[in-house]
C-alpha positions in Angstrom: 114.9 159.4 92.6 112.0 158.0 93.4 110.0 157.2 90.2 105.7 156.8 90.3 104.6 154.3 88.4 101.0 152.9 88.1 98.5 150.5 87.0 95.3 152.3 85.9 92.1 150.4 85.4 89.0 149.6 86.8 87.8 147.2 88.5 91.5 146.1 89.5 91.5 145.3 93.1 92.5 141.3 91.8 95.3 142.6 90.3 99.0 141.2 91.1 100.5 143.7 88.7 101.8 146.1 91.8 103.3 143.2 93.9 105.0 141.6 90.8 106.7 144.8 89.8 107.8 145.9 93.0 109.4 142.6 93.9 111.1 142.9 90.7 112.2 146.5 90.7 113.1 146.0 94.5 115.5 142.9 93.5 117.3 145.4 90.9 117.8 148.1 93.8 116.0 150.7 92.0 113.7 153.5 94.0 110.6 152.8 91.6 107.3 152.9 93.2 104.6 150.8 91.4 100.8 151.5 92.8 97.3 150.8 91.8 95.0 153.7 90.3 91.6 152.4 90.3 89.3 154.9 88.2 85.8 154.4 88.2 84.8 156.8 85.8 86.8 157.9 82.7 86.6 161.4 83.5 88.7 160.4 86.5 91.0 158.3 84.2 91.6 161.2 81.9 92.1 163.9 84.9 94.9 161.2 86.0 96.3 160.9 82.4 96.5 164.7 82.0 98.1 165.5 85.4 101.4 163.1 84.0 102.3 162.5 87.7 104.3 159.6 86.7 107.2 157.9 84.9 105.3 155.2 83.5 102.0 153.7 83.8 100.0 150.4 82.2 96.4 150.5 81.4 94.1 147.5 81.7 90.4 147.3 81.0 88.3 149.5 79.9 91.0 152.6 79.6 93.4 151.3 76.8 91.7 153.6 74.2 91.7 156.6 76.3 95.4 156.0 76.9 95.9 155.8 73.2 94.1 159.2 72.9 96.2 160.7 75.6 99.5 159.6 74.1 101.6 162.3 71.6 103.5 159.4 70.3 102.3 156.2 69.4 104.3 153.1 68.8 103.3 150.9 66.2 102.1 148.2 68.8 99.8 150.9 69.7 98.9 151.9 66.2 97.9 148.1 65.4 95.6 147.7 68.7 94.2 150.7 68.7 94.9 151.2 72.1 97.9 151.2 74.8 98.4 149.2 77.7 101.8 151.2 78.4 102.3 155.0 78.6 105.8 156.3 79.2 106.6 159.6 80.1 109.9 161.0 78.2 110.2 165.4 78.6 107.1 166.5 77.1 106.2 163.2 75.3 104.0 160.5 76.5 104.7 157.7 74.5 101.9 154.5 73.8 103.2 150.8 73.6 100.9 147.7 73.7 102.9 144.4 74.8 99.8 142.5 75.7 100.6 140.3 72.4 104.3 140.0 73.1 103.1 138.6 76.6 100.6 136.0 75.6 102.8 134.6 73.0 106.0 134.7 75.2 103.9 133.2 77.5 102.4 130.4 75.0 106.2 129.8 74.1 107.2 128.9 77.5 104.2 126.5 77.7 105.8 124.8 74.6 103.2 125.7 72.0 105.1 126.5 68.7 103.5 129.5 66.5 105.3 128.6 63.1 102.7 127.3 60.7 100.2 127.2 63.4 96.3 128.1 62.8 95.0 130.8 65.7 91.6 132.1 66.4 91.6 135.2 68.5 88.2 136.1 70.0 87.3 139.7 70.3 87.8 143.1 68.6 89.4 145.3 71.1 92.9 146.5 71.8 93.8 143.1 73.5 92.3 140.8 71.1 94.5 143.0 67.9 97.5 143.1 69.9 97.3 139.4 70.4 96.5 138.9 66.4 99.5 140.8 65.5 101.7 139.2 68.0 100.4 135.4 66.7 101.2 136.9 63.0 105.1 138.1 64.2 105.7 134.6 65.8 105.2 132.8 62.7 101.3 131.7 62.7 100.2 130.6 59.3 96.5 131.8 59.7 95.1 134.1 62.1 91.4 134.5 62.2 89.6 137.1 64.2 86.1 136.1 65.7 83.5 138.8 67.1 79.9 138.7 67.6 78.8 140.7 64.9 80.7 139.3 61.2 80.3 143.0 59.8 81.8 144.6 62.7 84.5 142.3 62.8 85.5 142.5 59.1 85.8 146.5 59.5 87.9 145.7 62.5 90.1 143.4 60.4 90.5 145.4 57.4 91.2 148.5 59.6 94.1 146.7 61.3 95.3 145.1 57.6 95.2 148.7 56.0 97.2 150.2 58.7 99.5 147.4 59.2 100.4 147.7 55.4 100.9 151.3 55.6 103.4 150.6 58.4 105.3 148.0 57.0 106.5 149.6 53.5 106.3 153.3 54.8 109.8 153.1 55.6 112.9 150.7 55.7 111.9 147.1 56.7 113.3 146.7 60.4 114.4 143.3 61.3 112.7 140.8 63.4 113.0 142.5 67.0 113.9 139.4 68.5 115.4 135.4 67.7 112.3 133.5 66.7 110.2 136.3 65.4 109.4 137.1 61.7 110.5 140.8 60.3 107.5 143.4 60.2 107.2 143.4 56.6 108.0 139.7 56.1 104.9 138.7 58.8 102.6 141.2 56.9 103.4 139.4 53.4 103.2 135.7 54.9 100.3 135.5 57.0 96.5 134.6 56.0 94.5 136.7 58.1 90.7 136.0 58.0 87.7 137.2 60.2 84.2 135.6 61.1 81.6 135.7 63.6 80.8 133.2 66.4 78.0 131.9 64.6 79.9 131.7 61.1 83.4 130.4 62.3 82.7 126.8 63.4 84.7 125.5 60.6 87.7 127.7 62.2 87.1 126.9 65.5 87.3 123.2 64.5 90.4 123.6 62.6 92.3 125.6 64.8 95.9 124.7 66.5 95.0 127.6 68.8 91.9 129.3 70.6 92.4 132.4 72.1 89.8 134.3 74.3 90.8 138.0 74.5 87.1 139.2 75.5 86.3 139.9 79.1 83.7 137.1 79.2 84.5 135.4 82.2 85.1 138.5 84.3 81.6 138.2 85.9 79.8 135.4 87.5 77.7 133.1 84.9 79.5 134.5 81.9 79.4 132.0 79.1 82.2 131.3 76.8 82.2 133.6 73.8 81.7 130.4 71.3 80.1 127.2 70.9 82.6 124.9 72.8 81.4 121.9 71.3 83.7 122.4 68.2 86.7 121.9 70.8 88.7 118.7 70.7 91.9 117.0 71.9 94.9 118.5 70.5 93.9 121.8 70.5 95.3 124.5 73.0 93.1 127.0 74.3 94.2 130.2 75.9 92.0 132.4 78.1 93.1 136.0 78.8 91.1 136.2 81.8 92.5 135.4 85.2 91.6 136.1 89.0 87.8 135.3 88.7 87.8 131.8 89.3 87.7 129.3 86.4 85.7 130.5 83.6 83.2 129.0 81.6 85.6 128.1 78.5 88.4 126.9 80.8 86.3 124.6 82.2 84.7 123.3 79.0 88.1 123.3 77.1 89.5 121.0 79.9 86.4 118.8 79.7 87.2 118.3 75.9 90.7 117.4 76.6 92.2 120.5 75.0 95.7 121.8 76.5 94.5 124.7 78.7 95.8 128.0 80.2 94.3 131.0 82.0 95.8 134.6 81.7 98.0 134.4 84.5 101.0 133.9 82.7 100.1 136.3 80.2 100.0 138.9 82.9 103.6 137.7 84.1 105.0 137.9 80.4 103.2 141.3 79.5 105.1 142.5 82.8 108.6 141.2 82.0 108.0 143.0 78.5 107.3 146.1 80.0 109.9 146.1 82.8 112.5 145.2 80.2 111.4 148.1 78.1 111.5 150.4 81.0 114.9 149.3 82.1 116.1 149.9 78.6 114.5 153.6 78.3 115.9 154.5 81.5 119.3 153.2 81.1 118.9 151.2 84.2 121.5 148.5 84.5 119.8 144.6 84.0 120.8 141.9 86.2 118.6 139.2 85.2 117.4 137.6 82.0 113.6 137.9 80.6 113.3 134.2 82.4 114.7 135.0 85.6 112.6 138.2 85.8 109.4 136.0 85.1 110.4 133.6 87.5 110.6 136.6 90.0 107.1 138.0 89.0 105.4 134.9 89.0 106.5 134.0 92.6 105.7 137.3 93.8 102.4 137.0 92.5 102.2 133.6 93.8 101.5 132.0 90.5 102.7 128.0 89.8 103.6 128.6 86.4 
């Protein structure tokens, strides 16, 4: 049976997702067809979601909150991010997940970054930023600071996340770590120091960070500035920009000049695609013939990424 899978978002003409997923599913011998679904308006996207003519979809900007609202069941990853980047149809249920954070952290670990005891700063207050914030905690970061344009707004977003996290962490039996090298769900909640700030008020946090992550859309448009004053960056730091496919962003250029280890969003795209594929293959009961590392290499090569 040919299953339909899609990428929903706008604009998505630059996305390498279709070629990556089709390459992997083709090598696995599956009759799964992955296609772009570029919806210019929320009404178009909502109509597509309501039709449910798919096995699964990935969701990118700006429809993650819309996909979250459309879901009938929400995994903890989607609840904590307040947005979904994966929807899976199972019977009458539409299940929401968010693997943005998992993809970001998995890729950064591939580059050699170690999260155990690290100080991280995450720029942004949307679903991608919250998903990455949470994944940093699960990966063992000691301190994670959420930074946005408005300090009060950022505080509200972080407090809402921490409240939801606490509710989920202590609502049931404490689940073990999902994978080797990860903290347990409750363990991370108890151990990680969460903080917040604005770009203007967080100079010290940026300067002291081992890792700075841009999870905002800044960089997707020509002439976009860095979200913060990059004068605080220095050698020895790692800087990750989730934006890719739009040329060298201001943040990437200035972080490189400052002597930081710098990575753009291509690796995160591939790693979150691997996380999605592993999940779908498990749900479908399909025979998985490749390791995560092999899947990463297959998808990266299909996309033309040298990672």
